[in-house]
ZAMIKE-291638 format. One record per residue (C-alpha): residue in three letters; y, z, x. Coordinates in steps of 0.001 Angstrom, whole numbers, plus 500000, padded with zeros to 6 digits. Layout:
REM residues N
AlaYZX
...
***
This chain:
REM residues 709
Met500000500000500000
Arg502312500839502827
Ala501480497495504480
Ile502397495664501306
Lys505742497417501165
Ile506402496541504807
Val505560492865504208
Gly507714492861501099
Gly510595494384503007
Val510280491812505766
Ile510290488935503250
Ala513310490399501472
Ala515103490741504779
Leu514282487122505683
Val515571485876502322
Leu518746487921502730
Leu519159486561506248
Ala518686482978504962
Val521263483519502235
Leu523740485009504714
Ala523099482089507105
Ala523663479582504314
Leu526898481342503324
Ala528032481279506899
Leu527092477569507116
Val529179476734504059
Trp532125478954504989
Leu532205478379508724
Val530988474759509060
Asp532974471788507719
Pro530646468761507366
Asn533631466462507716
Asp533781467495511377
Tyr530479465653511879
Arg531529462425510122
Asp531841460490513396
Asp528530461808514663
Ile526774460720511468
Glu528310457245511603
Lys527375456906515280
Leu523794458032514663
Val523343455487511845
Ala524731452705514049
Glu522279453587516825
Lys519282453670514511
Thr520069450660512274
His522563448558514255
Arg524722448676511162
Glu528152450144510656
Leu528380453193508369
Lys531769454192507008
Ile532415457391505065
Gly535878456932503636
Gly535982459956501338
Pro535405463664501925
Leu531980465215502503
Asp531572468127500101
Leu528819470725500822
Lys528026473499498307
Leu525513476336498310
Phe525405477655494748
Pro523713477259492416
Arg521828475040494928
Leu522443473363498248
Ala524384470260497193
Leu526044467402499040
Lys528560464960497619
Leu529863461813499336
Glu532621459404498358
Ser533638455887499437
Val530568455123501553
Ser529762451664502912
Leu526922450314505033
Gly527459447092506954
Asn525266444027507301
Pro522987443442510293
Pro524299441122513032
Gly524634437518511904
Phe525345438227508220
Gly529111438609508321
Thr531533441507508169
Glu531308442171504430
Pro529454445410503559
Phe525784445260502679
Leu526177448260500385
Thr529025450339499027
Val528947453515496945
Lys531916454984495139
Ser530323458434494959
Ala526882460019495283
Ser525613463563494930
Val522280465340495423
Gly521174468976495459
Val518124470914496712
Lys516864474315495533
Leu516491476683498496
Leu513782479166497536
Pro511084476527496732
Leu511479475265500312
Leu509802478471501514
Gln506747477422499493
Lys506777473872500848
Arg508163472544497590
Leu511081470157497666
Glu512853470445494327
Ile515773468051494144
Ser518365468251491421
Arg519507465140489539
Val520522462389491918
Ala523782460796490780
Val525070457485492154
Asp528244455921490785
Gly529720452539491655
Leu526864451304493845
Ser527218447676494904
Ala524644445877497074
His524661442259498267
Leu521242440894499244
Ile521232437640501219
Ser518146435492501860
Arg518167432497504206
Asp514467431684504203
Glu511128433413503707
Asn511492435432506899
Thr515250435922507255
Asn517293438261505085
Asn519740441161505406
Trp517468443995504231
Lys514247443388506176
Asp515206445750509014
Leu515676448654506594
Thr512146448346505200
Glu510326448079508531
Ser509011451253510137
Lys510054451421513782
Asp508303454661514790
Glu504700455235513743
Lys504203459018513479
Pro500747460632513178
Ala499960462316509908
Asp500582466051509703
Glu497145467684509748
Ser498419471281509985
Gly498029471926506293
Ala498724470667502803
Ser501530468170502386
Pro504681469514500809
Thr505277468545497173
Ala508507466986495991
Ser510165466511492644
Ile513464465159491387
Ala515074466457488226
Gly516208462942487379
Val518252459938488505
Asp521561458727487114
Ile522940455400488325
Thr526196454317486704
Lys528655451409486936
Ser526609449666489618
Ala525831446074490617
Leu523281444076492621
Leu524068440587493941
Tyr521347438295495320
Thr522272435105497190
Asp519623432566498174
Glu521337430395500771
Ala518377428016501027
Glu518394427314497296
Lys522188427693497031
Ser521757430025494070
Thr523243433329493025
Thr521814436029490757
Arg523762439119489784
Ile523064442305487861
Ser526250444120486920
Ser527335447050484739
Leu524025448657485673
Glu523235451981483997
Leu519922453723484722
His518835457218483654
Thr515471458950484072
Ser513887462261483291
Ala512165464369485985
Leu510257462526488716
Gly507482463691490993
Gly505021465388488666
Asp502110464069486633
Asp504148464064483426
Pro505471460809481921
Val508971459804482939
Asp511465458740480301
Leu513496455771481493
Lys516529454173479896
Gly518790451493481277
Glu520983448487480614
Phe522756445785482602
Asp524502442409482443
Phe522931439365484067
Asp524587436197485350
Gln524118433455487918
Gly527468433675489635
Glu529584432918486574
Val532537434956485430
Thr530939435720482072
Pro527433437207481719
Val524463435071480742
Ala522748438009479051
His523033441715478328
Ile519723443580478555
Ala518813447130477519
Leu515428448765477983
Gln513748452008477112
Thr510250453177477965
Gln508059455976479205
Ala506284455558482551
Arg503545457568484212
Leu501998457397487694
Pro498709459314487565
Lys497929461287490716
Asp495513459854493244
Thr495669456374491635
Ser497686453237492162
Arg498232452725488449
Val501543452529486640
Glu501192453263482943
Ile504024452170480677
Lys504201453275477084
Asp506375452114474185
Leu508335449544476170
Ala511290448178474207
Ile513607445557475666
Thr516528444368473590
Gly519471442221474461
Lys521820439365473783
Trp521546435957475415
Phe524915434271475823
Gly523538431265477695
Ser524803429639480870
Pro528428428718480228
Asp529446425074480392
Lys532117425147483084
Asp533787421958481903
Ala533747423030478272
Ala534979426482479207
Ala537874424995481133
Lys538832422862478145
Asp538341425470475458
Ala537774429001476720
Lys538299430471473266
Ala535561428319471748
Ser533195429339474515
Ala533982433024474023
Ser533471432827470252
Lys529920431490470577
Glu527485433835468902
Pro524927435305471341
Leu521198434971470744
Pro519626438365470020
Leu516286439030471680
Ser513655441734471551
Ile510425442355473511
Lys508119445232472608
Thr504675446480473612
Ser502920449742472936
Ala501119449970476300
Leu501170448283479691
Thr498993449243482672
Leu499622447888486162
Asp497335448581489135
Leu499351448106492321
Asp496405448121494716
Ala494187445860492611
Glu497170443634491748
Thr496094443534488120
Leu497713443874484728
Ala495445445134481971
Pro495399443103478728
Ala498520443810476691
Thr500068442497473493
Phe503769441740473097
Ala505882441225469999
Ile508834438979470858
Asp511800437970468729
Leu514252435296469877
Gly516947435074467249
Lys514946434662464057
Leu511991433138465878
Pro509028435546466083
Leu506395435188468812
Gln503203437055469561
Ala501833436980473102
Thr498891438469474923
Val499116438974478695
Thr496558439655481438
Gly497403439542485139
Glu495572439272488452
Lys496628438712492069
Leu500112439667490932
Phe501569439947494431
Ser499893436853495907
Ala498883433968493613
Arg500578435705490641
Val498141434639487942
Val498994435535484343
Thr496841434375481432
Gly496858434922477708
Ser497881433322474452
Ile501111432694472589
Thr501511432271468838
Val504434431369466612
Pro503534432135462978
Gln504699429617460396
Val508475429721460069
Ser511258427507458733
Pro513270425643461392
Arg516197425478458962
Glu516345429263458916
Ile515858429648462675
Met518297427049464014
Pro521551428892463122
Ser520405431957465110
Phe520174429666468188
Gly523685428345467587
Met522258425019466399
Glu523692423125463460
Ile521144422125460826
Pro521070418305460928
Lys521596416199457848
Thr518333414432457084
Ser517429411690454646
Asp514681413962453329
Ala515820417502452568
Ala512179418640452487
Val511734418297456269
Leu512292421058458865
Gln510698423568456528
Lys507483424397458425
Leu506902425124462089
Ser504033426899463823
Phe502572426928467325
Lys499660428457469184
Ser498082427955472575
Asp496335429677475427
Tyr498213429601478713
Arg497777430156482432
Leu500850430867484536
Thr500891431086488326
Glu503580431022490961
Lys503326427228491029
Glu502220426030487591
Leu502025426602483839
Arg499135425225481799
Leu498683425057478024
Pro495100423744477713
Ala494737423949473930
Met498107423459472281
Asp498420423223468492
Leu501881422445467085
Leu502674421910463402
Leu506020420497462218
Asp506063419868458474
Asp503201417365457981
Thr502884416424461656
Arg500291418116463845
Val500249417752467624
Lys497150418854469531
Gly496160418628473167
Ala497047419819476641
Phe500404420196478348
Ser501125421389481886
Ile503961421956484284
Asp502039421203487457
Asp504886422108489813
Leu507388424665488519
Glu509772424009491387
Lys509953420250490788
Met509229420552487049
Ala506417417990487406
Met504686417713484026
Ser501526416198482569
Phe500171415909479029
Asp497343414568476897
Leu498395414791473251
Asp497211413557469865
Val499575413235466893
Asn498063412734463459
Ala501099411174461733
Ile504885411291461782
Asp507559409722459595
Leu510707409689461724
Asp512737408126458919
Arg512604411439457072
Tyr514461413100459952
Met517174410444460295
Glu520692410836458909
Pro521018409664455293
Lys522257406115454926
Pro525877405979453639
Lys526219405090449978
Ala527543401613449260
Asp531165401440448109
Ala530734399612444817
Ala534449399044444344
Lys534796397480447782
Glu531794395240447187
Lys533317394123443896
Ser536733393389445370
Gly535146391576448291
Ala533000389482445963
Gly529958390678447797
Ala531304389659451187
Lys529968391756454037
Glu532577393190456351
Pro531746392777460021
Glu530480396002461545
Lys532351397549464423
Pro530377397181467642
Ala528613400374468637
Glu529723402206471754
Pro527490401566474779
Val524842404247475272
Glu524663405630478807
Leu521211405950480345
Pro520470409470481686
Ile520197408154485250
Glu520309411504487075
Ala517776413070484709
Leu515438410088485148
Arg515666410400488937
Glu514455413986488700
Leu511804413343486042
Ile508148413686487056
Val505838413240484052
Lys502406411689483596
Gly500343411665480452
Met498908409995477385
Leu500224410134473817
Arg498090408920470925
Val499559408621467425
Gly497483407912464341
Arg500359406752462130
Ala504090406535462669
Lys507003405228460646
Val510330404232462192
Ser513086402270460436
Asp510697401488457568
Leu508207400024460060
Gln504635401237460077
Phe502758401781463355
Thr499095402772463574
Asn496641403582466355
Val499380403926468948
Arg498276404494472539
Leu501197405292474838
Pro500598406094478545
Leu503634407394480470
Asp504101407690484224
Ala507539408762485499
Asn508073409621489140
Glu511588410436490355
Gly513353407458488823
Leu510491404988488300
Val509353405167484671
Lys506299403187483547
Leu505342402964479888
Gly502029401262479378
Pro499717399537479075
Thr500710400379475511
Gln498655399395472478
Ala499413399668468778
Gln498876398102465393
Leu502303397214464024
Phe504006394662461809
Gly500559393986460363
Gly499241392758463700
Gly498550393908467238
Tyr500830394839470113
Ser500220395333473816
Gly502668395567476649
Asn504195397238479660
Ile507718398588480069
Glu509104399661483426
Leu512520401235484058
Asp513540401730487689
Ala516499404125487841
Arg516347404548491623
Pro518854401768492509
Thr522572402079491785
Gln522040399884488720
Ala518874400589486759
Arg516392397726486324
Leu514344397185483157
Ser511173395047483161
Leu509318394050479991
Asn505970392325479520
Glu505317392335475778
His502693390634473597
Val502331390597469805
Lys499604388844467840
Asp499357387911464159
Ile502386390026463272
Asp504731390055460293
Val507671388143461773
Ala510061389417459098
Ala509397393016460141
Leu509817392103463816
Met513162390354463188
Lys514376393282461127
Ala513459395747463876
Ser514777393635466767
Phe517897392030465309
Asp518415393764461952
Thr518104390475460074
Asn515870389075457336
Arg516479385432458246
Leu512948384577459382
Thr509569385347457799
Gly505984384359458483
Arg502996385345460611
Gly503000384675464308
Asn502374385409467947
Ala504914386012470681
Thr505095386819474375
Ala508146388064476245
Val508506388614479989
Met512040389801480752
Thr514185391838483127
Gly517662393337482878
Thr519950395575484922
Gly522613398126484075
Asn523192401761483285
Thr523953401255479578
Asp522044399570476774
Glu524845397032476436
Ala524754396118480143
Ile520976395663480099
Ile521087393406477027
Lys523836391275478582
Thr521819390788481777
Leu518406390203480198
Ala516592387274481784
Gly513074385903481429
Lys510791383750479321
Leu509657383886475697
Gln506975381999473823
Thr506455382089470070
Asp504549380340467322
Val504986381156463637
Arg503016379841460682
Asp503479379894456900
Gly507047381116457182
Ala510522380549455848
Phe514187380549456861
Asn515965382782454339
Gly519550382018453374
Val519175378304454139
Asp517816375491451917
Leu517618372689454462
Trp516231370109451999
Tyr519121370768449612
Glu521691370588452446
Leu520344367169453436
Arg520476365951449818
Arg524018367286449467
Ala525140365599452693
Trp523575362299451601
Ala525329362534448246
Val528662362999450017
Ile528016359917452156
Lys526969357873449103
Arg529941359275447144
Gln527618360440444430
Ser527598363660442438
Leu526141366640444245
Pro522533367500443415
Thr521590370723441632
Arg519826373288443750
Ser516776375016442344
Ser517166378591441148
Gly516544381568443390
Pro517924382521446798
Pro518190379652449279
Arg515248379387451676
Thr513427376779453713
Val509669377110453773
Phe507853375760456817
Lys504257375347457942
Thr504642375946461681
Leu507345376809464178
Thr506848376784467948
Ala509276377373470798
Asn509450378200474478
Ala512677379761475665
Thr514364381195478722
Leu516664384171478707
Ala519589384591481115
Asn522502387048480913
Gly521480388035477416
Val521494384443476098
Leu518277382853474831
Lys518025379110475536
Asn515419376865473935
Asp514845373131474507
Asp511605372475472603
Leu511932373976469136
Lys509505372297466733
Val509413372958462988
Asp507063371356460459
Ile508564371635456954
Asp506997370364453746
Tyr508928367061453694
Leu510284366704457186
Lys509759367593460823
Ala512443368799463186
Asn512865369103466909
Gly515786370773468583
Asn517429372888471206
Gly520095375574471358
Thr521045379130472237
Leu521007382625470745
Asp523356385264472239
Leu521427388515471735
Ser524405390845472183
Arg526581388975469644
Lys523712387530467561
Ala525547384205467894
Val523537381059467064
Glu524246377516468249
Tyr521459374990467663
Arg521157371203467328
Leu518165369885465394
Val516996366343464775
Ala515001366065461548
Glu512932363200460205
Ile511732362819456612
Tyr508089361805456445
Lys507418362185452705
Leu509163362928449399
Pro508531365757446938
Pro505940364862444283
Asp508151366123441440
Gly510779363465442167
Ala513514365867443272
Gly515124364118446205
Ala513822360626445483
Glu517207359320446630
Met516274360413450148
Ala513768357553450424
Glu516416355533452218
Leu516365358101455048
Lys512648358087455716
Ala512021357735459437
Val515763358152460113
Ser516696360748462761
Ile518941363220460932
Pro521060365497463177
Ile521613369080461958
Asn524000371686463430
Ile523251375415463101
Thr526127377784463989
Gly527412381273463205
Thr525443384485463574
Leu522081385747462419
Asp523925387648459696
Asp526086384690458641
Met524359381472459664
Lys525779378037458756
Val523456375013458557
Arg525203371668458221
Pro523818368115458575
Asp525956366052460966
Leu527388363403458570
Glu528798361241461345
Gly525545361397463233
Leu523654360701460027
Leu525736357555459364
Lys525222356387462919
Ala521519357002462652
Arg521368355054459366
Val523352352121460764
Arg521177352157463848
Lys518079352040461655
Glu519488349157459571
Val520359347224462729
Asn516921347875464118
Asp515394346765460830
Lys517493343534460891
Val516509342943464473
Glu512880343397463573
Glu513311340986460647
Lys514949338399462915
Lys512206338924465477
Asp509606338204462846
Glu511569335145461589
Ile512021333772465120
Lys508369334410465912
Lys507371332502462738
Lys509631329539463513
Leu508421329428467102
Gly504879329518465862
Asp505432326660463436
Arg507162324584466148
Leu504321325193468590
Lys501766324189465983
Gly503687320932465371
Leu503854320141469043
Leu500211320883469573
Gly499352318850466513
Gln500982315792468005
***
């Protein structure tokens, strides 16, 4: 008992001595006197400059506490004179009595106004590497149990982290950082709450993020267990610098996109580099997503697998939350259904969706999609589309102005030429995509396509589409399209073939005209250069071949025009045209043409019409739809019903016909002067033939008489 009292007295005396020593340390020692020594020691150990601009404040009660103000730590040699890290103020305290029991109990650590600038030049060169490397390897302390340590909590306020990647010429910044935790160091879960702004070097933030969770690090394991993780925020988007300069107010008034990510549990094993299966509920605006996540090799290959699902939603309800205006569509019933699901595999280099299933209204897209190189955004795909009607998604056609049509007596006002459309040259030069798209049925501009097979291969400016196959215009199509955007002026190459197609549908799609109908075949091999659609059309050059059967020229009654012209020459009353819209029915039409600078030139047009045949040549300016043709027709029979019997005089006469105007307003006129000349020429030829026969007869009779003598 006496020994216990002695030991107790000794301990009490030691505690009293420690308290008196601490009091003397606080009262007699000014830590500011050692400022230079501290700065010098840091410089020797780190080769960095430490500056303590504010006072050093040391307190004893209720714990040993140190407070610093205006502290900065410089960069290592070669990274400039700007500070690596600055701190407006920082404070930390340690309880004294637990130290006697080898327990380090630290009060709340408070850091205010921390600002750090991390700079990376390549994989092995940065301005923080030297701080993380251990220079002196010390043997482990085997004298006894290791001391335990705990921190009452951490409070980081008004802080910022700036990361500059000089190799990639990119900047990432976290600002307005607030981070608060509960006690650290025990086996109990740690409550964590924080928020920050994120940007990429812009003046305004790209996003504001807030998170709250509970984390636990079980003893003697490498696991990190996260519970009830909730991340919320607002996504402002990367600001358009040009738009912001023009209209800063409009940019500032843009509604941010709210976002939310939640999971009930997340377990990470640092040693095994694994992430246990977890389920996330994600909301982007009004778009809900469900995702499962599993990870392996997280610090090497960084492999994350799982699935992602978008339950059926309405795009019309979602688009406003993304700041998107709901488009006006010809069918108000579209953009009502959207769903998506797929497995995925994400690594440091690639993203794969091996079993994608997308539903938009009545269109379903299934197949595989991959980003094979995340750095270059090189993509590949193999997709099947059941059916799509693009006309339903187009803007409604403007209603006809009945009053204007009435006042104009049905005359069609010429349309203003459309503005040239710029090709996305820079985007095409960066595009790397290879894949196959198959479409069961498609409708575009009232044209039906079936069994479409569309291979695509784009590699940094060279885009190849084909060999493409499809059933369209009631026939078959095959072809290759190549666009080379690598030169200063892009070059388009076409090699197109259609067989047994509806020519009327083709003309409507190509030239927006109903002038020509029939069934036919065509081949086009063409090239053009330019960086707009207008420039390419103007420079188109190549060859075309076509043959059409059982067709008609709408808007032109050639037989009537010939009868009318003949009546004018004969000074007779004009004939009556049959009822119905004017049209010229033909049996066959063949032509070979060359194309240069957007102008189609043809020298061997041949048309076989019911009562006449025509040959001709001329040009068609594709950009202006301007027509200039010269035909020579020849009547080879008369109608059986007697209409046009007066044309018997012109049988076997070459009748010149001029075709001018545009595809929308074509004028077909027989050349009266040429017709008269042709008729006179025929009469002269007939007289000559008669005289030849008469002379031959007389010569024959004379020869007979001579021989008879």
